[in-house]
TORRO-527197 format. One record per residue: x, y, z of N, C-alpha, C, O in turn; residue in three letters. Coordinates in steps of 0.1 Angstrom, whole numbers, plus 5000, padded with zeros to 4 digits. Atoms other than C-alpha are relative to their C-alpha. Layout:
<nukes>
XYZXYZXYZXYZALA
...
</nukes>
This chain:
<nukes>
500549944987890243803654498849935004498649895016MET
501250074996886843643653500249865005499649815014LYS
499750144996888243293654500650005014500349915022GLN
499449994987890343393684499050025011499049965022SER
501049974990887443543702499049885002498649865013ASN
500950114999885343243694500549895009499849845018PHE
499350104992887843013710500050045015499749965024LYS
499949954986888143233741498650025006498449985018ARG
501349974994884543333745499049895000498249885009GLY
501050105002882543043731500449875005499649805013LEU
499650134997884542733735500149975015499749865020ILE
499850024986885342783772498649995007498549945018LEU
501350014994881542813779499349874995498349835001THR
500650125005880742513758500149885010500649855020LEU
499750114994879842193755498949884991498949764993ALA
500950044989876441483738499349884996498849874985VAL
500450145002875341163738498549985000497950065006ALA
501450024999871841013734499649895010500249925020THR
500750074989870140753756500949905008501549815002ALA
499550114991871540553786498849915003497849965008ILE
501150094996869340243789500549905010501649845009SER
499650094989869440043821499249874999498049874998LEU
500750135001868639663818500849905009502049905010ALA
499350104992869339373841500649894991500149864981ALA
499450125007871639093830500549915011500649945023CYS
499750114990872838773847501550015004501949945013ALA
498650004997876538863847500350085012499650175016LYS
499649934988878338973878500650144996500550235003LYS
499449875004880239243858499050094993498250044985GLU
500849905006878439563849500750054987501950074988THR
499349965013879039673813499350124994498050134994GLU
500549895007878540003795500650004986501850004985ILE
499550005014878739993757499850134993498950214998THR
500149875008879140273732499349984987500049914978ASP
500750025012876540273705500650074988501550154990PRO
499449945012877340363669499550144998498650195005SER
500349865002877040723656498650014994498149924987LYS
501449975005873640873648500150094988500150214989LEU
500249925012873540983612501050114999500650214993GLY
499049895001876741193615499850115010500650215010GLY
500349894991875141413642501050005011501450105016VAL
499050014989877441283670500049875006499149785003GLY
499950134994878441003692499049995012498850085020THR
501050024989875740863715500749985013501849935014LYS
499550034986876240843752500049855003499349784996ALA
499950144997877240513767498649945004497850015011PRO
501150074996874440263771500449915012501449845011THR
499750084988874340083805499249885001498049884998THR
500850124996873339733815500549975014501749965016THR
499650034986873339653852499649865004498549815001SER
500350134995873539313868499350005013498849905018SER
500649994987872039443900498549984999497950014989ALA
501550024999868439353910499450145001500150235006ALA
500749874999865839633909500250075013500450195014PRO
499949944987866039693946501450065003501550155011ALA
498649954998869839743944500550084988501750104986ALA
499649945012869839933911500850135002501550174992ALA
499249884998871340243927501449985004502250075006LYS
498750034995874440063937500849944988500449844982LYS
499250055011877240013911500649875003501249855014THR
499350134999878539663906501350014993501450044981THR
498649995006882339653900500549854998500149775006TYR
499449915009884239573879499050054990498049984986PRO
500949945009882439813855500850044987501850104988LEU
499449965013883339843818499250114994498050114993LYS
500649895006882640163800500850044987502050044987VAL
499349945012883340293765499750154999498550195001LYS
500249865001883840663761499750044986499549964977ASP
500449955014883040893731501049964989500749974978ALA
499050045010886240783714500049864997500749814988THR
500050145002885440423716500949925009500949795008GLY
499150074991888040343742499249935012498450005018LYS
500750074989886940083768500850025013502149995013GLU
499449984986887640153805499549895009498349855008PHE
500550094990887439903833500350065014501450095017THR
499949954986886740043868499849895010498849835011PHE
500150114990887539793895499350055013498849975021ASP
500749934989886140043920499750144997500250194986LYS
500349865003884840393922501350085000502150075010ALA
498749924999887740633913500050105011499050175014PRO
499949924989888940813943500650144997500350245004GLU
499349875004890941093925499650024986499949954977ARG
500549965013889241263896500450144996500350235003ILE
499749875006890541543874499150034989498749944982ALA
500949965011888341743850500650124993500950225000SER
499549885007889541973823498950054990499150094979VAL
501149955008886042063810499050065010498549995019SER
500949944990883742313828498749935001498249925013PRO
501350074999880542123819500149875009499349855018SER
499950134992881841793834500450035014500149965023GLU
499749964986883341973864498750035008498549995019THR
501349974994879842113871499349875004498649865015GLU
500750124998878441763868500649925012499849885021THR
499350074989881041613892499650065014499349995024LEU
500449934988880241873918498549975003498149955015PHE
501550024998876441833913499649875005498649865012ALA
500350134995876541463921500849965012500849855016ILE
499450024986878541513953501449955000501849885010GLY
498650055001882141443942501050115003502250094999LEU
499149894998883741763954501349955007502449995003GLU
498850054992886141573978500949924991502149904994ALA
499350095009887241353949500750074989501650024982ASN
499549925011888141633925501450055004501550135013ILE
498649964997891941683924500550104991501750144992VAL
499649905009892141933896499050034990498249954986GLY
501049955010890142143871500750094990501950134992VAL
499449925010890842343840500150155005499450185015SER
499849864996891842713842498650084999498550185005ASP
501349935003888242803830498949955009497750005007PHE
501150064991886242603856499750105011500650125020ASP
500449904991884442863876498749985007498250075014ASP
501350034994881242693888500049865004500449774996TYR
500449904989880342623915501250075006502350055001PRO
499049924994882342853936501249925005502349965004GLU
498950084994884342573952500949954989502149914992ALA
499150045011885742483917501250094999502250054994ALA
499049905002887742803918501249975009502450025005LYS
498950034990889842673947500849874997501749845004SER
499350135004890842343930501250034993501350134986LYS
498749985008894342303915499650014985498849944980PRO
500249975014894442443880500949924991502149904993LYS
499350095009895442213851500250054986500649984977LEU
499849945013895542453822498850004991497750014996GLY
501049985010893642473790499049884999499249775003SER
501050105002890442283781500349924987499749824985ILE
499650075012891942193747501349935001501449814996THR
498750074998895542113757500550045014501250135016LYS
499749974986895942093795501549995002502249934994PRO
498650014996899242123813500349855004499949815014ASN
499750154998900641763811500649985014500249895021VAL
499350024987902941803841499050015012499049945022GLU
501049984990900041943862499049895001498749845012ALA
500950115000897741663852500649885006500049815015VAL
499350124994900241393860500250025015500149925023ILE
499849984985900941553894498849985008498949965020ALA
501250024992897341513904499949855004499149825014THR
500150154997897841133904498549954999498149875007ASN
501450035001894241113892499849864994500649814986ALA
500350135005892640773886499450014986499649934977ASN
500649985013890740923856500050154998499850235007VAL
500149855004890841263838498850014990498849954980VAL
501249985008887541373824500150124990500650234995ILE
500049895010887341593792498749994992498049894992THR
501349995007884441713771500150044985501150004978GLY
500149965015883541873737501250084995501450084983VAL
499049915005886442113736501349934997502149994989SER
498850075003889241853734499849904989498949814990MET
500250095012889541683700500749865003501549855013ASP
499650134998890341313697501549994999502249915007THR
498550005001893941373686500750045013501649985017THR
499449964987894741563718499849905011500649885019SER
500350104991893041293738501049884999501649845009VAL
499150115003895141023722501550035004502249955009GLU
498649964997898341223727500249995015501249945020LYS
499950014985897641243765500049855004500749825014LEU
500050144996896940873766501449934997501749845004ARG
498650055003900440803751500950035012501949965014THR
499249964988901740963783499449935013499749975024MET
500650084990899740713804499150085009498950055021ASN
501049934993897140963814498649944996498349934984ILE
501350075002893740793817498950104997498250145006ASN
500949895004891541033797498749944995498649854986VAL
501450045004887740973795499350114994499150225001PHE
500649895007886041183769498549984998498149874994LYS
501450005005882441273764499850104990500650204989VAL
500249915011881041453734498550024998498049984987ASP
501449995001877441553740499550094989500150204986PRO
500649935011875341673711498650045002498050124995LYS
501449984997871841673726499850025015500749995023THR
500450004985870141743759500049875006500549855017LEU
500050144995869541373763501449955002501749885012ASP
498650044998873241313758500650065013501349995020ASP
499449944988874141563785499449935013500249905022ALA
500550074989871741393809500549865002500849815013MET
499550145000872941043800501450005005501949915012ASN
498649994995876541153806500050025016500949965022ASN
500149984986875541263841499749875007500349835017ILE
500350134995874040923847501249905000501449825009LEU
498850085002877140753834501050035011501649945017THR
499149964989879340953858499549955013500349915022PHE
500550064987877040853886500249865001500549815013GLY
499750144999877440493878501449975002501849885010GLN
498650034998881140503874500550035014501349955019ILE
499549964986881540673908499249955011499449995023THR
501050054990878740493926499350115007499050105019ASP
500849894996876840813929498750004992498350114987HIS
501150015009873840693910498750085005498150154997GLN
501249934995871140833933500150154998499250224994GLU
499849855002872641183932499950044986499350144983GLN
500149975015872941163894498650004996498250094988ALA
501450005004869341063891499250115004498350164998GLU
500749884995868141353912500350124991499450194988LYS
499749895009870041593890499349994987498750094982VAL
500650025013868641443858498550025002497850074993VAL
501449984998865141433873499650155000498550184994ALA
500349865000865241803879500150064986499350154982LYS
499849955013866541863844498849964991498350044983MET
501250045007863641663830498850085003497950114995LYS
501249924996861141863850500150144993499150194989THR
499849875007862642183836499649994985498950084980ASP
500350015015862442053800498549984998497950044989ARG
501450025002858841943805499250135002498250154996GLN
500749874997857842283819500150084987499150154983LYS
499949925012859142443787499149944989498450014982VAL
500850075010857542183764498550025002497850054992VAL
501549974997854142223781499750144997498650174992ASP
500349865001854342603780499850044985499050134982ALA
500049955014854942623742499249904991499249914979VAL
500650115008852942313731498950054991498749984980LYS
501249955008850042513717500450104989499650164982ASP
499549905010852242743695499949934987500749834984VAL
500150075014851242653659501350034992501950134994LYS
498849995008853942603634500150134993501250194992GLN
499949875007853042913614500250125009500550235004GLU
499849894990853243123646501349995007501650085016ASN
498750014993856643003658500950114997501050154985LYS
499049895002859243273663501349954993501849854996LYS
498750035006862243283641501150065009501050175014LYS
499049974990865343293663501450004994501849914987VAL
498650005003868943393658500850015013500450095022TYR
499249994988871543323685501450024997502049964987ILE
498649975003875043453687500849995014500450065024GLU
499350024988877643343713501450055000502150045010PHE
498849925001880743523701499850084988499150054979ALA
500249915011881043813677500149934987501249884983PRO
500050065013880043683643499849854999499949794988GLY
500250145000879443323654498749965005498150015015TRP
501350064996876243123656500149855001501149794999THR
500150144999875042773660499049944990497950004990VAL
500950065010873542553633499449865006499449845018GLY
500650134997871942203633501149905006502349925004SER
499150104995873441903651500750035013501649965017GLY
499349964988874442093682498950025011497850065007VAL
501049994989872642093716499350135001498150145004PHE
500749874999871942463715498950024989497950094992MET
501149995010869942433683498849925005497749965002ASP
501150084994867842163700499350085011498150075012GLU
500649924990867242403729499050104994497950124999LEU
500949905007865742663705498849934995497749984996ILE
501150085004863542393690499149965011497949985010THR
500950044988862342263724499350125005498250115010LEU
500749884995861542623733499050064990498550174992ALA
501049955009859242653703500550104990499650164983GLY
499549905010861542863681500549924988500649804987GLY
499450055013862942813646501350074999501450194997ILE
498649955001866742853644500250044985500349964977ASN
499849955014867343073613501449964994501649974982VAL
498650045005870942933611500149854999501249804997ALA
500050155000869942563611500249944987500349824986ALA
499850065013870542523574501549954999501849874989ASP
498650055000874242463582500249935014499549955023LYS
499750084988875742223608501050065009502050135004ALA
498949964991877742303639500150155003499250234999GLY
499749864997879242633651500750064987501650004982TRP
499449945012880042863622499850155000499050215007TYR
500049855001880743223612498950054991498649994980GLU
501349965007877643413600500350094988501450154987ILE
500149905011876843613569499050105006497850075007SER
500949904994875443943583498850024990497750054995GLU
501149985009873443983551498949895000497849924999GLU
501050114999871843643554499150025012497949995011LYS
500949984988870643723589499050114998497850105002ILE
501049895004869044043576498949944991497749974994ILE
501050065009867343833549499049915008497849905005GLN
500850104992866143573575499050085009498050035012GLN
500949914992864643863596499549935012498349915013ASN
500450074987864543683630499150095008499350215009PRO
500949934991861743783654500750025013500450125021ASN
499350004988864143723683501549984998501949894991VAL
498550025000867943763687500449985014500150065023ILE
499550034987869543593716501550015000502149984990LEU
498549984999873143673727500549965013499849965023PHE
499450044987875543573754500550135008501250215003ALA
499649894991875843823782501549985004501949875006ASN
498650004995879443913792501049974990502249984993GLY
499050025010881043843759500450134994499650214990ILE
499449875006883344123747500949974989501749874989VAL
499150025012885044153713501550015004501850115011ASP
498650004996888744073718500850124995501650175002PHE
499249895006889944353695499450135004500150225009LYS
500749874999887344633697499650035015499450145018SER
500449994986886544573734498550035002498150075013LYS
501449974999882844623726499249885004499649775001LYS
500850124996880244403743499249954988498950024978PRO
500750065012878344163720498750074997498450084985LEU
501349945003875044333724500250134991499450154982GLU
499849885008876444663711500449974986500050044976GLU
499650045013878044483682498849964991498750004980ILE
501250055007874744323672499250124996498750134984ILE
500949895002872744643675500650104990499950184983ARG
499349905009875344853655500349954986500950034978SER
499650055013875744633625499150074989497950104991ARG
500749935011874744803592498949914995499049804991GLY
501250065005871244713581499249925010498149885008GLY
500750084990870444523613498950075007498050015014TRP
501149924994868144803625498749974993497750014998ASP
501350045007865644673599499549865004498449835000ALA
500550134996865444333615498950015011499050105019ILE
501149994991862244273634500449995015499950075023ASP
499650024987864044163665500650135006500350165017ALA
499449874996865944493667499050115001498950185010VAL
501049895000863044713657499049985012498650085018LYS
501050034990860744543683500649985014500049935023ASN
499250014987863444543711499949855005499649835017LYS
500050144996863544163712501549944998501649834993ARG
498650044999867344143715500349965015500350055023VAL
500150044986867743933747501349935004501849844997VAL
498850064995870843853767499749875008498849875016GLY
500150134992871343503782501349985008502450035004LEU
498850044993873743363808500849914991500349804987ASP
499250085010876543233786500349865004500349774996GLN
499650134995877442943808498949905001499049784997ASN
501050104998874142783816499449954986498949844985SER
500550045013873142783779501049924992500649844984VAL
499150065009876342673764500949895006501749834999SER
499350114994877742423789499049885002498049895009ARG
500950124999876142073784500149925012500649815012PRO
500050064987875941993821498750025007497750035001GLY
501250004992873542003849499150135000498050135003PRO
500749875001872542373843499450024986498950134984ARG
500449975013871642323807498550024998498150104990LEU
501449975001867942313813499650135006498650195003THR
500249864996868242633832500250104988499550204986GLU
499749935013869642763799498849994991498450094984GLY
501250025008866642613781498950095005498250154996LEU
501149914995864242803804500350144996499450224993LEU
499749875004866143123797499750034985499150134981GLU
500249995015865943063759498550014998498050104990ILE
501450005002862242993762499350135004498450184998ALA
500549874995861543303782500450114991499650214989LYS
499649905010863443503757499250004987499050114981GLY
500850015012861343373728498650035003497950104996ILE
501449994997857943353745499950055015499449975023TYR
500149964986858043563777498650005005498349995017PRO
501450004996854243563777499549865004498549845011GLU
500450144998854143183779500849935011500349855018LEU
499150074991857143083800500450095011501050205009VAL
499949924988857243223835501249965008501550025019LYS
</nukes>
């Protein structure tokens, strides 16, 4: 039951690559290469090199070569005119950089911005409806963290041009936005989105910079009943950037908790996803957390520091991720982050 709820409640809100670097080169062709993995944490975002002079740096030069998170190389002879997205985070990105008119289909779970709801639906974020995807006649199909490589390769055998990203950090999320901007010749729009995200991040970093290590709040975060996030995932990084200590960081990735262990860790703050309801009991996540045996002894519960967050902005590694960072920071240090 928990696994089912995790997939339904957490994965559809999910969602990274590390640095895009822009450098001039003498070749006419623009190239984006895919760096090697970072210590097992995740695949880095594509690194870009542009042949354009600084004054024309905002204009994509085609043909453009790009490697996605699976290592597959794509060549774009021009900006794709028809784009399908089966990942909520990436759909948000495409809308944010001004590509609404080019989006010909989205997953069943894509609900932001409002205009995404009226786009043709293409099924699941893990295994989309193949017939529906083919019917879009898309030049490229974008997918994110929820679709594994096996599923991607299966779609590619059907001549579906699938471009996958796999963000693991906030920088990865921002770099993917810049990559989409370059692929689609919407670089200026992408840079504006990323600039706003960097401003949000800096606001949080500045607000908590004077919190001493010994005074940092211990934080537990839960995004589906019984599931939390450990190290190597962007949400763990958000807690760290917000000046908190993730009590679940001793394990990697998304995993099922030990209720007794959380009691022992005694977090000062508990963060949870608003709107998540247990699939079987129909109880909201906050009620489940507060009613667990022994959890009334946890400092966060005793001191009324159980804080609900917008599930999508915090868990989708797209343009709203730094809004999620601000929410996390306010939840941990409301006196510092306004």
